[in-house]
N, C-alpha and C positions, 0 to 999 in steps of 0.2 A: 809445532802444533801439539798442544797438550791434550790430555784425555778429556773427553766430554761425556757426561752421563745424563740419562733421562729415565724416568720411571713411568709405567703405565699399569692399568689394571685390566685383566681379561674380563670381557663381558660374558653374559650367560650363554651367548652364541659361540663362545670360544675365540672371538676376535679381539685384537688389541692394536693400538697404534700409539706411537710416541713421536713427538716433534723435537728435533734437535735444533739448536740455535744456528744461525748462519755461520759457516766455516770458511776459512781461507781456501782458495783453490790449491790443489796439489794432491800429494799422496806418494806412494801407496799407503793405505791405512788398513787397520783391522777393525771389524765390527763384531762385537761380542754381545750375544743375547743370553741373559741369565734368568732362569725361572726358578721356582722353589725346588723343582725336581729334575731339571735338565739344563744344559748349556750348549750353545752352538756358536761357531765362529765363522766369519767370512773374511778372507784376506784379499789383498791386492785391490782394495776399493779406492776410487779416486773421488775427490771433490771438484766439481766443475759445473758446467751448464748443460742441461738436458733439453733437447728440442724434440717435439713430437711431430711426425709427418703422417698425414692422413689423406684419404681420397680414393681414387680408383686406379686404373691400370697405368696411367702415365706416372703416378707416384710409386706404384709397386714395381714398375719395370726395372730390372736389375742392371748392374754395371756391365755384365757380359753382353747385354743386348743393345747397349748404347754404343756410340761411335768409339772406336779404338778400345773396346771393352777388355779384350785379353791383355793388352799392354797396360791399361790403367789398373786392372786388378792385380797384375804382377808386382806393381810398386805400391801396393796399398798397406804395407806394414806400418802401423802407428799405434803403439800400446796406449797412447794418451787419448785415443778415440775409441769409444765402446759402442757396440751395436746391439740393438734389441729388435726382434721381429715378432710381432704378435701373429699367430696363425689365424687363418680365416675361421670365424666362428659366428654363429647366430644364436640368439636366445630370445625367449618370449618375454623375459623380464630382465632387468639389470643383473648381470652376473657379478660375483665377488672375486672370481679368479680368472686369470688368463694364462695360458701356457706360454712357454718361451723363457729365454734366459739371456743374460748379457754375455757377449763374446768380445774378445780383443779384435780390433780392426786389423785384419791380416788378408793376404791374397785369398786364402781359403774361405774366410768369412764373407768377404766382399764378392768374390767371383765364383763361388761354387755353384754348379748347375743344379745341385740338390737343395740349394737354399733359395726359397722363393721362386720368382719367375725370372730366371737368369741372374740370380745372385741378390745381394742386398740392394735396396732402392738406390738407383744412380743419382737421382735428384738429391736425396738425403745425404748420400756420401759426398757428393761434390760440394754441397753447401757446408757440411760439417768440416771437410778438409780446409775450405777457405777460412772458416771461422777460426779453426785452430791456428792456421798460419798467421792470422791477424792478431788474435788475442793471446795465444800461447797459454791457454788454460785447457784442462781436460774437457772434452766434448762428448756428451752422450747423445746418440741418435736412436730414436724409437720409430720403427716402421709399423704403422697401424693402418694399412691400406688393403683394398680388395678390388680386383679387376671387375669392372662392370657394375659396380654399386652406384645406386642413385642417392641423391642427397637425403631422401626420405628415410633411407636405411640408417643414416648416421645422425638423425634427429630424434630425440627422445619422444615418447608418446605424450608426455606432459607438455613439451614445447610445441609439438604439432597441434595438440588440442587448443592450447592457449593462443596460438597465432591464427587459429581457424583455418588451417591448411587442409586441403583435400588431397588424398592419395589414391593411386590406382595400384594396389598391391600386385606384385609378381610380374609387372610388365618387363619385357626384355629390352635391353638397350637398343638404340637406333643404329649405332655403328657396329661393324663386324667385330666379333670377339672370338676368343678361343674357347670352344665349348667345354673342354676338359677342365678349364680353370674358372668356370662360372657356374652359378646355380641360381635359378629364378627366385628361390626362397630367400636369397640374401637381400632381395629388394622389398621384402615385407617391411612395413613401417617400423623403424627403430631396431631392426634385426642386428645390424652390425654395431650400432651404438651399444646395445645390451650385451652382445657377446664379446666385443673387442675393446671398446673405449671405456665403458663404465667401470670395469675392474681397475683401471689405472688412476681413477680419481680418488683422492686429491694429491697424488704424488707431486713433488716439486718439479716444475718444468719452467724453462725460461720463456718458451713461446711455442707456437704451433704454425706449421706450414701446411697449406691445403691446396691440393691439385685435383680437381674433380669438376665434372660438368658435361663431359662427352655423352653420358647416358641421359642427360636431362635437357638436351637441346629442344625437345618438343615443348617444354614449358617456357622457354625463352625469357621474356621479361618477368615472368612469375618466379624465376629463380631468386630474384632479389629478396622476396619475403622469406623464402626457405633459408637462404644463407644468413640473413639477419636473425631469424629465429634460432637457428642452430648455434651460431656463434654466441649470441646472448645467453643461451641456455648453458653452453659449455663454460662460459665465464662465470656464470652464477654458481654452477656446481663446483668449480675450483675455488670459489670465493674470491675471485680476482676480476673485477669489472674492467680492468685495463690490461688483461692478459694479452700480450702481443699476438696478433694473428696475421699471417702473411698468405695472400691469395695469389695463385698462379692463374692468370687469365687464359682462357682457352686459346690454343694456338690455331694457326691457319691450317685448313685441310680441304681438299677437293680441288676441282678445276676452277681456274680463274673465270670470272664472269665476263662474257662478251659485252653485255650491257648491264648497267646498274640494276640490281634487283634486291627486293627485301629478302632476308634470309635469317633463319633462326639462330645460327651461330653468332651473328653480329648482335642479335637481340640478347642472347645469353651473356655475351661479353659486356654489354651495357648494364645488364642486371648485376653482374659481378662488380663493376666499377661503382655503381650506385650504392650497393651494399657496403662496400669498403668505405665510401664517403660517409654514409650514415652511421656506421659503427664506431668510427674513431679508433685510434691507436692500432690501425691496420696498415699494411703495406700491400701493394699490388705489383706483380711482375707481368709485364707485357711480353707476349711471345708470338705476336702475329708475323714477325719477320723470320722465325726459325721453325716454321711448321714444315709439313711434307704433303705434297699434293696427293699422294697415293697411299700414305701410311698414317693412320690415326695415332701411331706411336712414333713420333719423330725421334731421331737418334741423338740429337744435339742436347743431351741432358746436362752436359758440363756447363753450358751457358745458362741453362735454367737454374742450376745450383748456384752459379756465380751471381746471378741477379738476385736470387733469394738472399744470399749472403750480404750483398750490398744493402738490401732492404733492412736486414737485421742489424747490420753495422751502423746504419743510419738511425733507425727507429728505436732500437733497444740499447745499443752501446754508444751512440753518439760519436762514432769514429769516422763516418763518411758523410759528407755534405751533399753529394750528388748521387742519388740512388735511383732516380726516375728519369724518364725521357722528357721531352718538351711538354709543359703544362699550359693549356690554353687559359688566358686571362679574359679576353674580350674579343669581340668581332664587330665590324661595321661595314655597311655597304655604301658605295659612292660611285655613281656613274657606271654601273654594271660590273664593278669590281668589288669583291669581298676581301677585306683585309683582316687577318687574324694576328693578334698580338699574344706572344707567349711570355711566360714568366722568365725574366733574366736569371733568376736563381737556379733554373734547371739547365743553364748553360747555353752557349750560342747554338743557333740552329745549323744543321748540316743536312746533306742528302747522302744516303748510303749509295745511291745511284742517281744519275741525272738522265732525263728530266725528272722532277718530282712527280710521283705517281700516287694514286689512291684517293684523289679528291673527286667528288660528285657535286653537281650543282643543279638546282631546280628553281623554276619560277612558280607563279601562282597555280599552274596546272598540276603541280606536284610530280612532274615527270622528270626524273633525274637523268642527267647525261654526264659523261666524263668531262672533267674540266682541266684547264691548263693552270699550273701553279708555279710560282717563282719565289725565290727568296729575295725580298726587298732589302732586308737587313738581317742582323744576327738574331732578331726577335720577331720579325714580321714576315708573314707569307701572304702573297696576293693571289687570289683565285678568280678565274673568269672563264666564260664560255661564249663563243660567238653566237650560239643558238639560244642563249638565255640573256635577254637584254635587261631584265629586271629581276635579279636573284632574290629569292625568298628563303632559301635554305641551302646549306652545304653539309655534306657528310664526308668523313675521312675514314679510310680503312674499313668501310662498311661493306664487307664482302666475306664470304666463307674463306677465300684465299685472296686477300687484298693486294699483295705485292706492293704495299705502301713503302715509301722510302724516306720519310721525314724522321730525323734523329737529332740528338744533340751531339756536341763534340766528343762525348764519351762513347758514342755509338749506341746509346740506349734509345729505343724506338718511341715515337709518340703514340700514345694510346688512341684507339679508335674513338671517334666522337661524332655527334650530329647536332646541328643547331635547331632542328625542328622537333616538335612534339606531335607530329602527325601519326595517325594510327599505323601500326605495322602488323605483321602476321600474328603475333602473340599478345597484342594489346588486350586488356581486360574488356 
């Protein structure tokens, strides 16, 4: 790799920027910045792919707090992976600087209890490790997440106004949080965007992973407008309308429902799925099968990271053909039975446990009851209930803690869905 040079002119505000042409992956390299009166060097620089990880506590949760954290951190030495953690910061207007520095991926950097909340983001680390194993190119991971933040804090004031979104500044999250690590001021509109994300634009990144929503369950279906506005704005600011964006759908949490009930967690999951479909060049990770009934911070972050990596390897790198669970194509009712046909491209249908669970069915009275479901073939599920002779709607995994069991042969879960458009708790 030969020397590459670029020149720039410092503005009146003392700022400058130069853009280097694309380089081959590898290193280590040396970066030299030379001005008329001074010179500085930075060594051990790698060329590779940088991914940005944002959201709230489940993204910020460190490796030490995840399953087998101590053992995983102890084997985390990999100088080809570099880590950056933006400290929590708010600002009234977009800031030009963010504290923080790049560190080699090491047991200390990943698993130090003095770094973040239990170390470096477990989700980011596990995704990055899988990408490196598959791609064999240097991987940079940027943690820009803050426990308890609402989506309004990560959305710029301009995007909020343009989309006509309403905010309630300073509201505390619905779920339990650790007070020492949260601050109501962080949920002022655009506070985290201004203080943590804006300074990073327009640095070169490969894509963004987003894990957030626990603090926004009260807005349910309204989350779709927020996510579309935020992602569209971020892409515009980076000057990349197709910037890859991966969304982790909110996992299961709470006690299983005795009877089918409307719930805001399911409505927020639907909002996330709708936003991903509208935006394009997005991927969604379904996690309803790996939640925790009593802990809003489930420990199986390795699987979340693996599924994010699958999405990236499919959407961005073209290395994986099967990165999602069963995808519904169509449904039809005949003789009291509802049959669902799923896309063969997402793989043959399986059940993680039998009997199949998670299906609800309703007639014209809109009263949902649990239904029996069976696999009729590798692509068709038949659903019925003896108490609903004329089905009008079916919902799947429509519960805070659904216990749903439909997957594909790769073990990836089917995303929650409903066939009706009936009003729910957070309908406009």
